[in-house]
BAPA-851994 format. One line per 4 residues: their letters; for each residue x, y, z of C-alpha. Coordinates in nm, 2 decimals. Example, Ala and Ser with C-alpha at 12.3 -4.5 7.8 and 13.67 -1.06 7.14 Angstrom:
! BAPA-851994
AS) 1.23/-0.45/0.78 ~ 1.37/-0.11/0.71;
This chain:
! BAPA-851994
MTCH) 1.34/0.00/-2.83 ~ 1.49/-0.37/-2.81 ~ 1.23/-0.61/-2.70 ~ 1.42/-0.80/-2.42;
PVMT) 1.32/-1.20/-2.38 ~ 0.94/-1.31/-2.21 ~ 1.02/-1.50/-1.91 ~ 0.79/-1.80/-1.86;
RRSL) 0.70/-1.99/-1.55 ~ 0.91/-2.29/-1.69 ~ 1.16/-2.07/-1.80 ~ 1.22/-1.92/-1.47;
LSAS) 1.17/-2.28/-1.28 ~ 1.42/-2.47/-1.48 ~ 1.68/-2.18/-1.56 ~ 1.66/-2.15/-1.14;
AATA) 1.68/-2.51/-1.05 ~ 2.00/-2.55/-1.25 ~ 2.10/-2.22/-1.09 ~ 2.05/-2.37/-0.76;
ALLL) 2.23/-2.70/-0.87 ~ 2.57/-2.50/-1.00 ~ 2.56/-2.31/-0.66 ~ 2.56/-2.68/-0.48;
AGAR) 2.87/-2.77/-0.73 ~ 3.07/-2.45/-0.60 ~ 2.97/-2.22/-0.92 ~ 2.88/-1.88/-0.84;
PVFA) 2.62/-1.68/-1.11 ~ 2.77/-1.36/-1.26 ~ 2.59/-1.07/-1.32 ~ 2.60/-0.93/-1.70;
QGKT) 2.81/-0.60/-1.71 ~ 2.66/-0.28/-1.85 ~ 2.32/-0.44/-1.74 ~ 2.01/-0.23/-1.89;
NLVL) 1.72/-0.41/-1.81 ~ 1.64/-0.38/-1.48 ~ 1.42/-0.68/-1.32 ~ 1.19/-0.63/-1.05;
RVSK) 0.97/-0.94/-0.90 ~ 0.60/-0.88/-0.72 ~ 0.41/-1.09/-0.57 ~ 0.06/-0.95/-0.72;
SAEV) 0.02/-0.89/-1.06 ~ -0.03/-0.53/-1.20 ~ -0.39/-0.51/-1.30 ~ -0.49/-0.14/-1.37;
LDPH) -0.26/0.15/-1.48 ~ -0.49/0.44/-1.53 ~ -0.38/0.61/-1.14 ~ -0.77/0.68/-1.14;
FRTG) -0.86/0.33/-1.11 ~ -0.54/0.13/-0.97 ~ -0.64/-0.12/-0.74 ~ -0.33/-0.12/-0.49;
QVDG) 0.03/-0.12/-0.44 ~ 0.19/-0.32/-0.76 ~ 0.02/-0.05/-0.99 ~ 0.10/0.23/-0.77;
NVIR) 0.47/0.16/-0.82 ~ 0.40/0.14/-1.21 ~ 0.21/0.44/-1.23 ~ 0.48/0.64/-1.05;
SIFQ) 0.73/0.55/-1.35 ~ 0.48/0.62/-1.56 ~ 0.35/0.98/-1.49 ~ 0.45/1.32/-1.37;
KLIS) 0.27/1.51/-1.15 ~ 0.29/1.88/-0.99 ~ 0.50/1.74/-0.73 ~ 0.68/1.45/-0.63;
FKPN) 0.87/1.31/-0.34 ~ 1.21/1.30/-0.37 ~ 1.42/0.94/-0.33 ~ 1.36/0.73/0.03;
IYEW) 1.23/1.08/0.17 ~ 0.90/1.19/0.24 ~ 1.03/1.53/0.12 ~ 0.87/1.68/-0.19;
ELDA) 1.02/1.84/-0.51 ~ 0.86/2.02/-0.79 ~ 0.81/1.79/-1.09 ~ 0.56/1.91/-1.35;
AESI) 0.50/2.21/-1.20 ~ 0.77/2.51/-1.25 ~ 0.61/2.68/-0.92 ~ 0.33/2.58/-0.66;
EQVS) 0.20/2.77/-0.40 ~ -0.09/2.81/-0.10 ~ -0.20/3.15/-0.12 ~ -0.47/3.11/0.11;
PTEI) -0.61/2.82/0.31 ~ -0.85/2.74/0.07 ~ -0.70/2.79/-0.30 ~ -0.32/2.72/-0.44;
HFKL) -0.14/2.82/-0.76 ~ 0.03/2.66/-1.01 ~ 0.25/2.70/-1.30 ~ 0.37/2.43/-1.54;
KPGQ) 0.68/2.39/-1.70 ~ 0.67/2.46/-2.05 ~ 0.77/2.19/-2.30 ~ 0.70/1.86/-2.10;
TFTD) 0.51/1.61/-2.42 ~ 0.27/1.28/-2.34 ~ 0.35/0.99/-2.54 ~ 0.23/0.86/-2.87;
GYGE) 0.17/1.20/-2.99 ~ -0.08/1.30/-2.73 ~ 0.10/1.66/-2.77 ~ 0.18/1.90/-2.45;
MTAD) 0.10/1.89/-2.07 ~ -0.12/2.17/-2.00 ~ -0.36/2.38/-1.72 ~ -0.63/2.23/-1.87;
DVKF) -0.49/1.86/-1.82 ~ -0.43/1.94/-1.44 ~ -0.81/2.02/-1.39 ~ -0.90/1.75/-1.63;
TFER) -0.71/1.46/-1.44 ~ -0.80/1.64/-1.05 ~ -1.13/1.69/-1.15 ~ -1.18/1.34/-1.31;
YAKP) -1.20/1.19/-0.92 ~ -1.54/1.33/-0.90 ~ -1.71/1.21/-1.20 ~ -1.79/0.83/-1.39;
DADG) -1.57/0.72/-1.57 ~ -1.69/0.59/-2.01 ~ -1.83/0.24/-1.78 ~ -1.98/0.45/-1.50;
KISA) -1.74/0.39/-1.24 ~ -1.63/0.63/-0.99 ~ -1.26/0.63/-0.86 ~ -1.22/0.45/-0.55;
YKDD) -0.99/0.71/-0.45 ~ -1.19/1.03/-0.51 ~ -1.17/1.08/-0.11 ~ -0.79/1.20/-0.20;
WASL) -0.98/1.52/-0.36 ~ -1.28/1.55/-0.13 ~ -1.19/1.89/-0.06 ~ -1.16/2.01/-0.42;
VEVK) -1.43/2.25/-0.60 ~ -1.24/2.35/-0.87 ~ -0.94/2.39/-1.11 ~ -0.93/2.68/-1.25;
VDDK) -0.75/2.75/-1.59 ~ -0.56/3.10/-1.63 ~ -0.36/3.04/-1.90 ~ -0.23/2.75/-2.12;
YSGR) 0.03/2.65/-1.80 ~ -0.13/2.80/-1.49 ~ -0.47/2.75/-1.27 ~ -0.56/2.76/-0.93;
LILS) -0.70/2.48/-0.66 ~ -1.01/2.62/-0.52 ~ -1.09/2.43/-0.24 ~ -1.39/2.41/0.00;
EPSP) -1.26/2.43/0.34 ~ -0.86/2.39/0.40 ~ -0.68/2.05/0.35 ~ -0.37/1.99/0.47;
ALWN) -0.33/1.64/0.38 ~ -0.38/1.75/0.03 ~ 0.01/1.78/-0.01 ~ 0.09/1.44/0.10;
VALA) -0.19/1.28/-0.03 ~ -0.35/1.39/-0.32 ~ -0.04/1.66/-0.48 ~ 0.28/1.37/-0.42;
GGSG) 0.07/1.09/-0.34 ~ -0.10/0.84/-0.59 ~ -0.37/1.09/-0.70 ~ -0.15/1.34/-0.80;
VIVS) -0.02/1.20/-1.18 ~ -0.10/1.41/-1.46 ~ -0.29/1.21/-1.72 ~ -0.38/1.31/-2.11;
RKAV) -0.73/1.46/-2.15 ~ -0.68/1.38/-2.53 ~ -0.56/1.02/-2.45 ~ -0.80/0.91/-2.20;
EALG) -1.10/1.07/-2.39 ~ -0.99/0.85/-2.71 ~ -0.92/0.55/-2.52 ~ -1.17/0.56/-2.30;
IKHR) -1.16/0.23/-2.06 ~ -0.89/0.16/-2.21 ~ -0.64/0.33/-2.09 ~ -0.63/0.12/-1.80;
QQPV) -0.39/-0.07/-1.93 ~ -0.27/0.15/-2.24 ~ -0.21/0.45/-2.06 ~ 0.00/0.73/-2.16;
GSGP) 0.18/0.92/-1.95 ~ 0.51/1.18/-1.97 ~ 0.70/1.02/-1.68 ~ 1.08/0.85/-1.67;
YKVQ) 0.90/0.53/-1.81 ~ 0.69/0.43/-2.08 ~ 0.46/0.09/-2.14 ~ 0.63/-0.14/-2.35;
TFEP) 0.44/-0.43/-2.28 ~ 0.17/-0.46/-2.05 ~ 0.07/-0.89/-1.97 ~ -0.23/-0.86/-1.67;
GQRV) -0.11/-1.22/-1.47 ~ 0.24/-1.17/-1.53 ~ 0.46/-0.91/-1.63 ~ 0.50/-0.52/-1.74;
ILAE) 0.75/-0.43/-1.92 ~ 0.85/-0.05/-1.91 ~ 1.08/0.15/-2.19 ~ 1.23/0.45/-2.12;
NADY) 1.06/0.77/-2.23 ~ 1.31/0.99/-2.40 ~ 1.13/1.28/-2.40 ~ 1.11/1.32/-2.05;
SRRH) 1.24/1.62/-1.90 ~ 1.39/1.55/-1.59 ~ 1.62/1.28/-1.48 ~ 1.66/0.96/-1.70;
PDFP) 1.63/0.64/-1.53 ~ 1.99/0.48/-1.50 ~ 1.82/0.14/-1.66 ~ 1.67/0.14/-2.03;
TCTV) 1.42/-0.06/-1.97 ~ 1.26/-0.18/-1.66 ~ 1.04/-0.58/-1.60 ~ 0.78/-0.61/-1.34;
QLIA) 0.77/-0.96/-1.32 ~ 0.51/-1.15/-1.12 ~ 0.60/-1.46/-0.94 ~ 0.39/-1.56/-0.69;
NPKT) 0.55/-1.81/-0.50 ~ 0.85/-1.67/-0.24 ~ 1.08/-2.01/-0.29 ~ 1.05/-1.95/-0.64;
AELA) 1.15/-1.59/-0.61 ~ 1.42/-1.65/-0.41 ~ 1.51/-1.89/-0.66 ~ 1.53/-1.67/-0.91;
LRSG) 1.73/-1.41/-0.72 ~ 1.99/-1.66/-0.70 ~ 2.04/-1.72/-1.03 ~ 2.02/-1.33/-1.12;
EIDF) 1.70/-1.35/-1.29 ~ 1.56/-1.12/-1.09 ~ 1.73/-0.85/-0.94 ~ 1.55/-0.71/-0.67;
TELA) 1.22/-0.89/-0.48 ~ 1.05/-0.83/-0.17 ~ 1.13/-1.17/0.07 ~ 0.90/-1.38/0.32;
IGAD) 0.97/-1.40/0.69 ~ 1.19/-1.70/0.74 ~ 1.38/-1.68/0.42 ~ 1.68/-1.93/0.34;
PSLA) 1.98/-1.77/0.52 ~ 2.20/-1.89/0.30 ~ 2.09/-1.60/0.11 ~ 2.33/-1.37/0.29;
QLPN) 2.63/-1.57/0.21 ~ 2.56/-1.52/-0.22 ~ 2.82/-1.29/-0.36 ~ 2.61/-1.15/-0.58;
VKLL) 2.27/-1.09/-0.34 ~ 2.27/-0.85/-0.04 ~ 1.96/-0.81/0.18 ~ 1.76/-0.55/0.32;
TMPG) 1.56/-0.49/0.65 ~ 1.40/-0.21/0.75 ~ 1.09/-0.11/0.95 ~ 0.75/-0.15/0.82;
QRFV) 0.44/0.09/0.85 ~ 0.17/-0.11/0.70 ~ -0.03/-0.17/0.99 ~ -0.18/-0.53/1.13;
WLGM) -0.45/-0.57/1.32 ~ -0.70/-0.84/1.44 ~ -1.04/-0.70/1.38 ~ -1.39/-0.79/1.49;
NVEH) -1.70/-0.72/1.36 ~ -1.94/-0.55/1.61 ~ -2.29/-0.62/1.44 ~ -2.22/-1.00/1.46;
APLN) -2.36/-1.16/1.77 ~ -2.20/-1.19/2.02 ~ -1.94/-0.97/1.91 ~ -2.21/-0.70/1.95;
EIKV) -2.13/-0.69/2.34 ~ -1.83/-0.51/2.43 ~ -1.76/-0.71/2.74 ~ -1.75/-0.99/2.45;
RQAL) -1.48/-0.80/2.26 ~ -1.25/-0.71/2.58 ~ -1.28/-1.06/2.71 ~ -1.11/-1.10/2.31;
RYSL) -0.85/-0.87/2.41 ~ -0.73/-1.01/2.70 ~ -0.70/-1.35/2.56 ~ -0.46/-1.32/2.38;
DVDQ) -0.08/-1.24/2.42 ~ -0.01/-1.02/2.14 ~ 0.38/-1.07/2.18 ~ 0.36/-1.47/2.13;
MVDA) 0.12/-1.40/1.81 ~ 0.40/-1.14/1.69 ~ 0.67/-1.40/1.74 ~ 0.52/-1.68/1.62;
GYEG) 0.40/-1.48/1.31 ~ 0.72/-1.28/1.20 ~ 1.02/-1.54/1.42 ~ 1.08/-1.24/1.64;
HAKR) 1.19/-0.99/1.38 ~ 0.87/-0.76/1.39 ~ 0.75/-0.58/1.75 ~ 0.43/-0.55/1.85;
LNAM) 0.18/-0.27/1.79 ~ -0.04/-0.10/2.05 ~ -0.24/0.12/1.87 ~ -0.35/0.23/1.46;
LPDS) -0.02/0.41/1.40 ~ 0.32/0.31/1.40 ~ 0.55/0.58/1.56 ~ 0.76/0.62/1.24;
VDGS) 0.40/0.81/1.14 ~ 0.29/1.14/1.30 ~ 0.01/1.17/1.50 ~ 0.10/0.78/1.65;
WPDA) -0.03/0.74/2.00 ~ 0.33/0.64/2.27 ~ 0.12/0.62/2.55 ~ -0.12/0.40/2.42;
PVYK) -0.22/0.12/2.67 ~ -0.07/-0.23/2.65 ~ -0.33/-0.53/2.70 ~ -0.14/-0.82/2.85;
RDVE) -0.27/-1.13/2.92 ~ -0.53/-1.18/3.15 ~ -0.75/-1.55/3.14 ~ -0.92/-1.50/3.43;
KAKS) -1.01/-1.16/3.37 ~ -1.14/-1.27/3.01 ~ -1.34/-1.57/3.17 ~ -1.51/-1.28/3.40;
LLAE) -1.60/-1.10/3.12 ~ -1.79/-1.36/2.98 ~ -1.92/-1.48/3.26 ~ -2.02/-1.13/3.28;
AGQS) -2.15/-1.09/2.95 ~ -2.36/-1.43/3.00 ~ -2.17/-1.58/2.73 ~ -1.98/-1.95/2.76;
NLSL) -1.90/-2.24/2.50 ~ -1.86/-2.02/2.24 ~ -1.78/-2.09/1.84 ~ -1.59/-1.82/1.63;
KITI) -1.44/-1.80/1.32 ~ -1.15/-1.62/1.21 ~ -1.05/-1.54/0.86 ~ -0.73/-1.49/0.73;
LNEP) -0.48/-1.42/0.42 ~ -0.35/-1.77/0.38 ~ 0.03/-1.61/0.47 ~ 0.25/-1.75/0.68;
AFQN) 0.25/-1.48/0.92 ~ -0.09/-1.46/0.94 ~ -0.14/-1.82/0.95 ~ 0.10/-1.87/1.28;
MALV) -0.08/-1.57/1.44 ~ -0.42/-1.75/1.41 ~ -0.32/-2.08/1.52 ~ -0.16/-1.91/1.84;
AQAQ) -0.50/-1.73/1.86 ~ -0.66/-2.07/1.86 ~ -0.49/-2.23/2.10 ~ -0.54/-1.92/2.35;
LQEI) -0.88/-1.86/2.37 ~ -1.00/-2.22/2.36 ~ -0.83/-2.15/2.74 ~ -1.16/-1.93/2.79;
GIDL) -1.40/-2.18/2.62 ~ -1.42/-2.04/2.27 ~ -1.33/-2.24/1.97 ~ -1.21/-2.02/1.69;
QIDQ) -1.20/-2.19/1.37 ~ -0.96/-2.05/1.12 ~ -1.10/-1.97/0.72 ~ -0.77/-1.95/0.50;
REGA) -0.85/-1.79/0.19 ~ -0.63/-1.71/-0.13 ~ -0.60/-1.34/-0.23 ~ -0.86/-1.22/-0.39;
SFWS) -1.13/-1.41/-0.17 ~ -0.99/-1.30/0.12 ~ -1.00/-0.91/0.01 ~ -1.32/-0.92/-0.09;
AGKG) -1.48/-1.09/0.26 ~ -1.54/-0.79/0.45 ~ -1.74/-0.58/0.18 ~ -2.14/-0.58/0.05;
ESGK) -2.37/-0.82/0.24 ~ -2.10/-1.06/0.23 ~ -1.92/-0.84/0.48 ~ -2.16/-0.87/0.74;
ALEL) -2.11/-1.23/0.80 ~ -1.77/-1.17/0.90 ~ -1.65/-1.23/1.28 ~ -1.28/-1.25/1.35;
FILR) -0.99/-1.13/1.07 ~ -0.63/-1.11/1.08 ~ -0.60/-0.76/0.80 ~ -0.30/-0.54/0.65;
FNAH) -0.33/-0.18/0.57 ~ -0.06/0.01/0.46 ~ 0.02/0.32/0.61 ~ 0.04/0.63/0.44;
VDAN) 0.29/0.92/0.58 ~ -0.05/1.17/0.64 ~ -0.21/1.04/0.92 ~ -0.56/1.12/0.79;
FNTR) -0.54/0.90/0.49 ~ -0.52/0.63/0.74 ~ -0.83/0.73/0.97 ~ -1.06/0.74/0.67;
FFQT) -1.10/0.42/0.61 ~ -1.28/0.36/0.96 ~ -1.55/0.60/0.91 ~ -1.93/0.50/0.92;
DQIG) -1.93/0.58/0.53 ~ -1.65/0.28/0.51 ~ -1.89/-0.01/0.61 ~ -1.91/-0.22/0.35;
DWNW) -1.56/-0.14/0.20 ~ -1.30/-0.09/0.41 ~ -1.43/-0.13/0.72 ~ -1.48/-0.48/0.84;
QRWS) -1.53/-0.38/1.19 ~ -1.90/-0.25/1.06 ~ -1.82/0.04/1.36 ~ -1.96/0.32/1.33;
SPEF) -1.85/0.62/1.60 ~ -2.02/0.98/1.50 ~ -1.76/1.13/1.74 ~ -1.48/0.94/1.56;
DALH) -1.61/1.09/1.22 ~ -1.64/1.43/1.36 ~ -1.30/1.46/1.47 ~ -1.18/1.29/1.11;
KASS) -1.34/1.59/0.95 ~ -1.21/1.81/1.20 ~ -0.87/1.70/1.16 ~ -0.88/1.68/0.73;
ANMD) -0.94/2.08/0.78 ~ -0.71/2.17/1.10 ~ -0.42/2.37/0.93 ~ -0.29/2.38/1.30;
HDAR) -0.03/2.13/1.30 ~ -0.04/1.97/1.66 ~ -0.37/2.04/1.76 ~ -0.46/1.82/1.42;
MAQI) -0.22/1.56/1.53 ~ -0.39/1.57/1.89 ~ -0.72/1.53/1.68 ~ -0.52/1.18/1.56;
RDMQ) -0.45/1.04/1.89 ~ -0.82/1.11/2.03 ~ -0.93/0.92/1.75 ~ -0.69/0.67/1.80;
KIMD) -0.83/0.69/2.21 ~ -1.17/0.63/2.05 ~ -1.10/0.34/1.85 ~ -0.93/0.19/2.18;
QSAA) -1.23/0.24/2.40 ~ -1.44/0.00/2.18 ~ -1.27/-0.31/2.19 ~ -1.27/-0.39/1.86;
FVWL) -0.94/-0.42/1.77 ~ -0.65/-0.57/1.91 ~ -0.30/-0.42/1.77 ~ -0.06/-0.69/1.61;
TNEV) 0.22/-0.52/1.43 ~ 0.34/-0.28/1.18 ~ 0.61/-0.60/1.08 ~ 0.93/-0.59/0.90;
VNYG) 0.97/-0.55/0.56 ~ 1.30/-0.81/0.40 ~ 1.42/-0.73/0.06 ~ 1.69/-0.91/-0.12;
HSKA) 1.86/-0.77/-0.49 ~ 2.14/-0.77/-0.69 ~ 2.51/-0.58/-0.53 ~ 2.51/-0.44/-0.87;
IVPA) 2.18/-0.19/-0.83 ~ 2.10/0.02/-0.53 ~ 1.73/0.01/-0.44 ~ 1.50/0.33/-0.43;
IMPN) 1.21/0.26/-0.19 ~ 1.03/0.50/0.06 ~ 1.04/0.44/0.43 ~ 0.67/0.29/0.49;
GNDW) 0.90/-0.03/0.27 ~ 0.60/-0.03/-0.05 ~ 0.61/0.19/-0.23 ~ 0.93/0.17/-0.49;
NFHY) 1.06/0.45/-0.72 ~ 1.14/0.23/-1.07 ~ 1.28/0.46/-1.21 ~ 1.53/0.63/-0.92;
FKRA) 1.70/0.27/-0.90 ~ 2.05/0.30/-0.99 ~ 2.36/0.08/-1.09 ~ 2.60/0.00/-0.79;
């Protein structure tokens, strides 16, 4: 496969600046005809390409194009279709039969995919890797007892209990991709940066902190991608990304709220806005005094004007959220209370709690939307006698703020989670056993935990969704969550391509991007 020139930061900036100058002079960049390399910009680098140890959305998007699953979601829709499986059937609430298509091969000479690879892959989530690390995604397969191999291509998934979420969360999701037993055992932890899959692309170059270059896998058994190579390029600065889009150096990027509106006037650029499914909220550490008093938390909730915060953060483009799940996710709570700002009620609640002249700190990600929302909160809390200090952090420092021992010192924070199409994937992070990991509120509710467990095994869809709504009601009663928004997602892309984006706005299917 032909190697492609590597973009450096210097060349990116100089070329983009030159293009900007040409645009001002009236010149227009022209996209090359017969384009073979798709360049997608990301704001965070890919880190780990072993699906069991992926670190987030960027890793997941790359992984989705490298590996196959038994089933996978169709392009741009949450409906699954057969992938590596020739057939798959749930024969009982606790047993799923599958049969692989013969002749599907792993790259780099690691041979044909077999049912033993499926067994190794799915059971591996509960086992430590070569360095003793267990996958953070082990709960995706919490109900799996074992995979029984019947013959070279057939097997059975044996579950400890019914698991309606298994199909969308594990089998069709990021934890359903199938790795090669031989490759993982041969490579060990090297497999995290030298992944061996059987999907439409394979890794040609992986430079952590810079880019991943994918090359078409000629042996892939299904649809071949329109672009023989795909470069996943890190450009952290959104303004630099805008310049690169203008110049044609990148074909696709997420745009910040408030991106330059003149991008829409460019002849070779198209803008796309879609509602997000990420949920954003202001959280409170219920173990940290005085936030351990519910009346203080209620006072904070009544002191904040959510509409004003969201408008400030997203410039009027996003709508407010009143519960954990946005309307587009099954199990949402459309009748959730809409809390309006009531300064006198907030002051009264603080007085009842015996609190006055409080000083609190809010920890936020160093992004404009979060900064602006925090500034509004700061001004509004001042009116009820609370001095709010804003602690702005860069990515790595922020995402570790609520974890481990350091999480005990957290007070207030604004956090964003990527919502999943299955509600139980979202509720899992607020369980008691997530304290010290993703439950930054350090909130514990036995009733919530019991409902999560029950709903995770409930095969009656309507009854399960009622349980999901009950869980959101319990969260509301805690007053530890001030729901803000599910955002909007803005993209800019070359008119020469047609993007493939799942409804949540975060999951991109590189291999389904098409020529326009």
